[in-house]
Structures are given as C-alpha cells and as structure tokens.
N, CA, C, O and CB atoms as a CASP TS submission, in Angstrom:
PFRMAT TS
TARGET T0000
AUTHOR 0000-0000-0000
METHOD Language model
MODEL 1
PARENT N/A
ATOM      1  N   MET     1       1.334  -1.187   0.623  1.00  0.00           N
ATOM      2  CA  MET     1      -0.052   0.000   0.038  1.00  0.00           C
ATOM      3  C   MET     1       1.579   1.079   0.080  1.00  0.00           C
ATOM      4  O   MET     1       2.748   1.039   0.464  1.00  0.00           O
ATOM      5  CB  MET     1      -2.118   0.613   1.683  1.00  0.00           C
ATOM      6  N   GLN     2       0.237   2.273  -0.861  1.00  0.00           N
ATOM      7  CA  GLN     2       0.548   3.540  -0.589  1.00  0.00           C
ATOM      8  C   GLN     2       0.531   4.640  -0.109  1.00  0.00           C
ATOM      9  O   GLN     2      -0.214   5.364  -0.770  1.00  0.00           O
ATOM     10  CB  GLN     2       0.555   3.756  -0.907  1.00  0.00           C
ATOM     11  N   VAL     3       0.983   5.149   0.727  1.00  0.00           N
ATOM     12  CA  VAL     3       1.064   6.382   1.870  1.00  0.00           C
ATOM     13  C   VAL     3       2.094   7.180   0.711  1.00  0.00           C
ATOM     14  O   VAL     3       3.183   7.065   0.148  1.00  0.00           O
ATOM     15  CB  VAL     3       1.917   5.908   3.850  1.00  0.00           C
ATOM     16  N   ARG     4       0.701   8.207   0.825  1.00  0.00           N
ATOM     17  CA  ARG     4       1.016   9.932  -0.599  1.00  0.00           C
ATOM     18  C   ARG     4       0.231  10.879   0.976  1.00  0.00           C
ATOM     19  O   ARG     4      -0.474  10.700   1.969  1.00  0.00           O
ATOM     20  CB  ARG     4      -0.750  10.038  -3.222  1.00  0.00           C
ATOM     21  N   ASN     5       0.955  11.839   0.276  1.00  0.00           N
ATOM     22  CA  ASN     5       0.384  13.324   0.427  1.00  0.00           C
ATOM     23  C   ASN     5      -1.142  13.473   0.427  1.00  0.00           C
ATOM     24  O   ASN     5      -1.906  13.862   1.310  1.00  0.00           O
ATOM     25  CB  ASN     5       0.897  14.222  -0.759  1.00  0.00           C
ATOM     26  N   SER     6      -1.432  12.903  -1.252  1.00  0.00           N
ATOM     27  CA  SER     6      -2.470  13.674  -2.035  1.00  0.00           C
ATOM     28  C   SER     6      -2.914  12.196  -2.255  1.00  0.00           C
ATOM     29  O   SER     6      -2.267  11.159  -2.406  1.00  0.00           O
ATOM     30  CB  SER     6      -2.047  14.843  -3.455  1.00  0.00           C
ATOM     31  N   LEU     7      -4.540  12.527  -2.212  1.00  0.00           N
ATOM     32  CA  LEU     7      -5.084  11.615  -2.818  1.00  0.00           C
ATOM     33  C   LEU     7      -6.651  11.856  -4.142  1.00  0.00           C
ATOM     34  O   LEU     7      -7.562  11.149  -4.573  1.00  0.00           O
ATOM     35  CB  LEU     7      -5.336  10.832  -1.535  1.00  0.00           C
ATOM     36  N   LYS     8      -6.153  13.307  -4.332  1.00  0.00           N
ATOM     37  CA  LYS     8      -6.634  14.144  -5.986  1.00  0.00           C
ATOM     38  C   LYS     8      -6.802  12.779  -6.536  1.00  0.00           C
ATOM     39  O   LYS     8      -7.780  12.084  -6.261  1.00  0.00           O
ATOM     40  CB  LYS     8      -5.234  15.350  -7.093  1.00  0.00           C
ATOM     41  N   VAL     9      -5.726  12.357  -7.407  1.00  0.00           N
ATOM     42  CA  VAL     9      -5.445  11.964  -8.550  1.00  0.00           C
ATOM     43  C   VAL     9      -6.264  10.393  -8.491  1.00  0.00           C
ATOM     44  O   VAL     9      -6.984   9.760  -9.263  1.00  0.00           O
ATOM     45  CB  VAL     9      -3.782  12.054  -8.787  1.00  0.00           C
ATOM     46  N   LEU    10      -5.911  10.261  -7.628  1.00  0.00           N
ATOM     47  CA  LEU    10      -6.090   8.624  -7.852  1.00  0.00           C
ATOM     48  C   LEU    10      -7.660   8.422  -6.829  1.00  0.00           C
ATOM     49  O   LEU    10      -8.178   7.378  -6.433  1.00  0.00           O
ATOM     50  CB  LEU    10      -4.341   7.493  -7.057  1.00  0.00           C
ATOM     51  N   LYS    11      -8.001   9.537  -6.675  1.00  0.00           N
ATOM     52  CA  LYS    11      -9.980   9.551  -6.658  1.00  0.00           C
ATOM     53  C   LYS    11     -10.899   8.987  -8.099  1.00  0.00           C
ATOM     54  O   LYS    11     -11.869   8.254  -8.290  1.00  0.00           O
ATOM     55  CB  LYS    11     -10.600  11.534  -6.528  1.00  0.00           C
ATOM     56  N   LYS    12      -9.832   9.914  -9.051  1.00  0.00           N
ATOM     57  CA  LYS    12     -10.255  10.415 -10.544  1.00  0.00           C
ATOM     58  C   LYS    12     -10.558   8.522 -11.361  1.00  0.00           C
ATOM     59  O   LYS    12     -11.511   8.290 -12.106  1.00  0.00           O
ATOM     60  CB  LYS    12      -8.445  11.660 -11.505  1.00  0.00           C
ATOM     61  N   LEU    13      -9.702   7.657 -11.033  1.00  0.00           N
ATOM     62  CA  LEU    13      -9.166   6.647 -11.541  1.00  0.00           C
ATOM     63  C   LEU    13     -10.633   5.600 -11.175  1.00  0.00           C
ATOM     64  O   LEU    13     -11.102   5.502 -10.041  1.00  0.00           O
ATOM     65  CB  LEU    13      -7.542   6.319 -10.837  1.00  0.00           C
ATOM     66  N   PRO    14     -11.049   5.067 -12.088  1.00  0.00           N
ATOM     67  CA  PRO    14     -12.029   3.895 -12.322  1.00  0.00           C
ATOM     68  C   PRO    14     -11.736   2.961 -11.356  1.00  0.00           C
ATOM     69  O   PRO    14     -10.572   2.648 -11.106  1.00  0.00           O
ATOM     70  CB  PRO    14     -11.958   3.222 -13.711  1.00  0.00           C
ATOM     71  N   GLY    15     -13.148   2.257 -10.514  1.00  0.00           N
ATOM     72  CA  GLY    15     -13.459   1.424  -9.931  1.00  0.00           C
ATOM     73  C   GLY    15     -12.972   1.625  -8.063  1.00  0.00           C
ATOM     74  O   GLY    15     -12.951   0.770  -7.178  1.00  0.00           O
ATOM     75  N   SER    16     -12.557   3.440  -8.000  1.00  0.00           N
ATOM     76  CA  SER    16     -11.902   3.652  -7.037  1.00  0.00           C
ATOM     77  C   SER    16     -12.710   3.933  -6.014  1.00  0.00           C
ATOM     78  O   SER    16     -13.824   3.452  -6.220  1.00  0.00           O
ATOM     79  CB  SER    16     -11.063   4.463  -7.251  1.00  0.00           C
ATOM     80  N   GLN    17     -12.615   4.639  -4.757  1.00  0.00           N
ATOM     81  CA  GLN    17     -13.874   4.504  -3.505  1.00  0.00           C
ATOM     82  C   GLN    17     -12.643   5.627  -1.988  1.00  0.00           C
ATOM     83  O   GLN    17     -11.446   5.456  -1.756  1.00  0.00           O
ATOM     84  CB  GLN    17     -14.316   1.808  -2.888  1.00  0.00           C
ATOM     85  N   VAL    18     -13.296   6.309  -1.534  1.00  0.00           N
ATOM     86  CA  VAL    18     -12.492   7.147  -0.738  1.00  0.00           C
ATOM     87  C   VAL    18     -13.001   5.780   0.462  1.00  0.00           C
ATOM     88  O   VAL    18     -13.380   4.670   0.088  1.00  0.00           O
ATOM     89  CB  VAL    18     -12.981   9.161  -0.543  1.00  0.00           C
ATOM     90  N   VAL    19     -12.908   6.132   1.622  1.00  0.00           N
ATOM     91  CA  VAL    19     -13.211   5.379   2.860  1.00  0.00           C
ATOM     92  C   VAL    19     -11.859   6.071   3.897  1.00  0.00           C
ATOM     93  O   VAL    19     -10.637   6.190   3.807  1.00  0.00           O
ATOM     94  CB  VAL    19     -13.159   3.418   2.532  1.00  0.00           C
ATOM     95  N   ARG    20     -13.159   6.480   5.081  1.00  0.00           N
ATOM     96  CA  ARG    20     -12.348   6.943   5.950  1.00  0.00           C
ATOM     97  C   ARG    20     -12.111   5.714   7.354  1.00  0.00           C
ATOM     98  O   ARG    20     -13.024   5.097   7.902  1.00  0.00           O
ATOM     99  CB  ARG    20     -13.017   8.413   6.328  1.00  0.00           C
ATOM    100  N   ARG    21     -11.197   5.656   7.557  1.00  0.00           N
ATOM    101  CA  ARG    21     -10.785   4.401   8.417  1.00  0.00           C
ATOM    102  C   ARG    21     -10.116   4.850   9.755  1.00  0.00           C
ATOM    103  O   ARG    21      -8.924   5.041   9.510  1.00  0.00           O
ATOM    104  CB  ARG    21      -9.708   3.431   7.586  1.00  0.00           C
ATOM    105  N   ARG    22     -10.438   5.139  11.286  1.00  0.00           N
ATOM    106  CA  ARG    22      -9.657   4.917  12.118  1.00  0.00           C
ATOM    107  C   ARG    22      -9.006   6.002  12.378  1.00  0.00           C
ATOM    108  O   ARG    22      -8.163   5.942  13.273  1.00  0.00           O
ATOM    109  CB  ARG    22      -9.007   4.007  11.871  1.00  0.00           C
ATOM    110  N   GLY    23      -9.354   8.062  11.232  1.00  0.00           N
ATOM    111  CA  GLY    23      -9.091   8.771  11.224  1.00  0.00           C
ATOM    112  C   GLY    23      -8.439   8.366   9.505  1.00  0.00           C
ATOM    113  O   GLY    23      -8.958   9.328   8.937  1.00  0.00           O
ATOM    114  N   ARG    24      -8.111   8.039   9.012  1.00  0.00           N
ATOM    115  CA  ARG    24      -7.289   8.326   8.150  1.00  0.00           C
ATOM    116  C   ARG    24      -7.828   7.627   6.472  1.00  0.00           C
ATOM    117  O   ARG    24      -8.471   6.645   6.100  1.00  0.00           O
ATOM    118  CB  ARG    24      -5.899   7.792   8.812  1.00  0.00           C
ATOM    119  N   VAL    25      -7.295   8.518   5.972  1.00  0.00           N
ATOM    120  CA  VAL    25      -7.961   8.413   4.435  1.00  0.00           C
ATOM    121  C   VAL    25      -7.647   7.305   3.539  1.00  0.00           C
ATOM    122  O   VAL    25      -6.470   7.243   3.184  1.00  0.00           O
ATOM    123  CB  VAL    25      -7.573   9.580   3.597  1.00  0.00           C
ATOM    124  N   TYR    26      -8.268   6.619   3.199  1.00  0.00           N
ATOM    125  CA  TYR    26      -8.081   5.288   2.040  1.00  0.00           C
ATOM    126  C   TYR    26      -8.604   5.573   0.825  1.00  0.00           C
ATOM    127  O   TYR    26      -9.726   6.051   0.663  1.00  0.00           O
ATOM    128  CB  TYR    26      -8.826   3.892   2.413  1.00  0.00           C
ATOM    129  N   VAL    27      -7.795   5.284  -0.086  1.00  0.00           N
ATOM    130  CA  VAL    27      -8.876   4.781  -1.667  1.00  0.00           C
ATOM    131  C   VAL    27      -8.578   3.286  -2.092  1.00  0.00           C
ATOM    132  O   VAL    27      -7.549   2.715  -2.453  1.00  0.00           O
ATOM    133  CB  VAL    27      -8.397   5.846  -3.365  1.00  0.00           C
ATOM    134  N   ILE    28      -9.768   2.915  -1.923  1.00  0.00           N
ATOM    135  CA  ILE    28      -9.683   1.518  -1.940  1.00  0.00           C
ATOM    136  C   ILE    28     -10.312   1.217  -3.839  1.00  0.00           C
ATOM    137  O   ILE    28     -11.505   1.472  -4.001  1.00  0.00           O
ATOM    138  CB  ILE    28     -10.838   0.786  -0.397  1.00  0.00           C
ATOM    139  N   ASN    29      -9.724   0.844  -4.787  1.00  0.00           N
ATOM    140  CA  ASN    29      -9.189   0.082  -6.049  1.00  0.00           C
ATOM    141  C   ASN    29      -9.002  -1.053  -5.768  1.00  0.00           C
ATOM    142  O   ASN    29      -8.011  -1.615  -5.301  1.00  0.00           O
ATOM    143  CB  ASN    29      -8.026   0.488  -6.646  1.00  0.00           C
ATOM    144  N   LYS    30     -11.098  -1.831  -6.388  1.00  0.00           N
ATOM    145  CA  LYS    30     -10.821  -3.244  -6.043  1.00  0.00           C
ATOM    146  C   LYS    30     -10.419  -3.790  -7.728  1.00  0.00           C
ATOM    147  O   LYS    30     -10.067  -4.917  -8.078  1.00  0.00           O
ATOM    148  CB  LYS    30     -12.377  -4.104  -5.179  1.00  0.00           C
ATOM    149  N   GLN    31     -10.569  -2.847  -8.373  1.00  0.00           N
ATOM    150  CA  GLN    31     -10.496  -2.981  -9.922  1.00  0.00           C
ATOM    151  C   GLN    31      -9.066  -2.983  -9.768  1.00  0.00           C
ATOM    152  O   GLN    31      -8.571  -4.067 -10.073  1.00  0.00           O
ATOM    153  CB  GLN    31     -11.213  -1.758 -10.998  1.00  0.00           C
ATOM    154  N   ASN    32      -7.943  -1.781  -9.247  1.00  0.00           N
ATOM    155  CA  ASN    32      -6.493  -1.803  -9.562  1.00  0.00           C
ATOM    156  C   ASN    32      -6.254  -1.695  -8.554  1.00  0.00           C
ATOM    157  O   ASN    32      -6.350  -0.628  -7.947  1.00  0.00           O
ATOM    158  CB  ASN    32      -5.806  -0.978 -10.379  1.00  0.00           C
ATOM    159  N   PRO    33      -5.689  -3.272  -7.838  1.00  0.00           N
ATOM    160  CA  PRO    33      -5.687  -3.156  -6.112  1.00  0.00           C
ATOM    161  C   PRO    33      -4.541  -2.443  -6.690  1.00  0.00           C
ATOM    162  O   PRO    33      -4.710  -1.238  -6.507  1.00  0.00           O
ATOM    163  CB  PRO    33      -5.548  -4.630  -4.742  1.00  0.00           C
ATOM    164  N   ARG    34      -3.117  -2.760  -7.499  1.00  0.00           N
ATOM    165  CA  ARG    34      -2.381  -2.018  -7.370  1.00  0.00           C
ATOM    166  C   ARG    34      -2.280  -0.589  -7.249  1.00  0.00           C
ATOM    167  O   ARG    34      -1.243   0.056  -7.404  1.00  0.00           O
ATOM    168  CB  ARG    34      -1.962  -2.326  -7.932  1.00  0.00           C
ATOM    169  N   TRP    35      -3.584  -0.060  -6.920  1.00  0.00           N
ATOM    170  CA  TRP    35      -3.941   2.025  -6.834  1.00  0.00           C
ATOM    171  C   TRP    35      -3.927   2.123  -4.690  1.00  0.00           C
ATOM    172  O   TRP    35      -3.769   3.092  -3.948  1.00  0.00           O
ATOM    173  CB  TRP    35      -6.752   2.710  -7.908  1.00  0.00           C
ATOM    174  N   ASN    36      -4.182   0.570  -4.368  1.00  0.00           N
ATOM    175  CA  ASN    36      -4.446   0.637  -3.100  1.00  0.00           C
ATOM    176  C   ASN    36      -3.623   1.068  -2.464  1.00  0.00           C
ATOM    177  O   ASN    36      -2.515   0.541  -2.367  1.00  0.00           O
ATOM    178  CB  ASN    36      -4.748  -0.264  -2.625  1.00  0.00           C
ATOM    179  N   THR    37      -4.039   2.350  -1.756  1.00  0.00           N
ATOM    180  CA  THR    37      -3.556   4.301  -0.914  1.00  0.00           C
ATOM    181  C   THR    37      -3.687   4.712   0.450  1.00  0.00           C
ATOM    182  O   THR    37      -4.808   4.649   0.954  1.00  0.00           O
ATOM    183  CB  THR    37      -4.561   5.635  -1.437  1.00  0.00           C
ATOM    184  N   ARG    38      -2.547   5.195   1.248  1.00  0.00           N
ATOM    185  CA  ARG    38      -3.689   5.212   2.510  1.00  0.00           C
ATOM    186  C   ARG    38      -2.968   6.995   2.393  1.00  0.00           C
ATOM    187  O   ARG    38      -1.936   7.215   1.759  1.00  0.00           O
ATOM    188  CB  ARG    38      -3.414   3.805   4.484  1.00  0.00           C
ATOM    189  N   GLN    39      -3.577   7.852   2.965  1.00  0.00           N
ATOM    190  CA  GLN    39      -2.664   9.432   2.591  1.00  0.00           C
ATOM    191  C   GLN    39      -1.547   8.953   4.947  1.00  0.00           C
ATOM    192  O   GLN    39      -1.164   8.274   5.899  1.00  0.00           O
ATOM    193  CB  GLN    39      -4.814  12.085   2.388  1.00  0.00           C
ATOM    194  N   GLY    40      -1.792  10.255   4.097  1.00  0.00           N
ATOM    195  CA  GLY    40      -0.810  10.279   5.979  1.00  0.00           C
ATOM    196  C   GLY    40       0.314  11.134   5.449  1.00  0.00           C
ATOM    197  O   GLY    40       1.236  11.473   6.192  1.00  0.00           O
TER
END
C-alpha cells in the first residue's frame, strides 16, 4: 500500500472508493489493487 500526501489524482481512477477508517483516508480500488493507498 502506498502512502501519499494527496489522493486527489487517485480519486478519479475508475473503480476507486474513498474510505475513512480510524481517522485516516484510504483509497480502495478493487478493479486495480495497485492503487490501494493511504493518506499520511
């Protein structure tokens, strides 16, 4: 899982969902798991 400062670009990818868990922002992409990321 990547850790990035900004998830703005990743929000636009097809199949991506933005989820908040335990105060952190994650992008989960089941179509292409390569783009699973956490903001931090």
